[in-house]
C-alpha positions in Angstrom: 13.6 4.9 -7.5 12.2 4.9 -10.8 9.2 5.3 -12.3 6.7 2.6 -14.3 3.8 3.4 -16.1 1.2 0.7 -16.1 -2.4 0.0 -17.8 -4.7 -2.2 -15.9 -6.2 -5.3 -18.0 -9.6 -5.3 -16.0 -10.9 -1.5 -16.4 -8.3 -0.2 -18.3 -6.9 2.6 -16.8 -3.8 3.6 -16.8 -1.5 4.7 -13.8 2.2 6.0 -12.9 3.9 4.4 -9.8 6.7 4.9 -8.1 8.5 1.0 -7.5 11.7 -0.3 -6.9 13.4 -1.9 -9.3 13.1 -5.4 -7.1 9.0 -5.7 -7.5 7.9 -8.5 -9.1 5.0 -9.1 -11.9 2.3 -9.8 -9.6 3.1 -7.6 -6.8 1.2 -4.3 -8.3 -1.9 -3.8 -7.9 -4.1 -1.4 -9.9 -5.3 1.4 -7.4 -8.1 2.0 -9.5 -10.1 -1.5 -9.3 -7.6 -3.8 -7.3 -6.8 -6.3 -9.7 -2.9 -7.6 -10.0 -3.5 -8.4 -14.1 -1.9 -5.0 -15.5 1.0 -4.5 -18.2 3.9 -2.3 -17.6 3.9 0.2 -20.8 7.1 1.7 -22.4 7.5 5.3 -21.4 9.3 8.4 -22.7 11.3 10.5 -20.4 13.1 13.7 -20.4 15.9 14.9 -18.5 18.3 18.2 -18.6 20.7 18.4 -20.6 23.7 20.8 -19.9 25.2 23.4 -22.9 24.3 21.9 -26.3 24.9 17.9 -25.9 22.7 16.0 -27.8 21.3 18.9 -30.3 22.4 18.8 -33.8 25.2 20.7 -35.0 24.0 22.9 -38.0 26.2 26.0 -38.2 23.9 28.6 -35.9 20.7 26.6 -36.1 20.2 28.0 -32.4 20.3 31.3 -33.1 24.0 32.7 -33.4 23.9 32.9 -37.2 27.7 32.9 -37.5 28.6 29.5 -36.5 31.2 31.6 -34.4 30.1 29.8 -31.1 31.6 26.4 -32.2 28.0 25.3 -33.4 28.9 25.1 -36.9 
């Protein structure tokens, strides 16, 4: 189940909920004031990456100095 971030249009507070992707607009209620007038926010996330996947290949940028490890 994904986590969604919301901002309430009435009380302007932000909150995060773990909900099913099947939840429709208007079904989510602000836990602070009880209204359903909320806006889903775009959020950033992080994930674990194995090895150097996704890192720039700049020849020793991670500290090896020589590039002999395959990062060059």
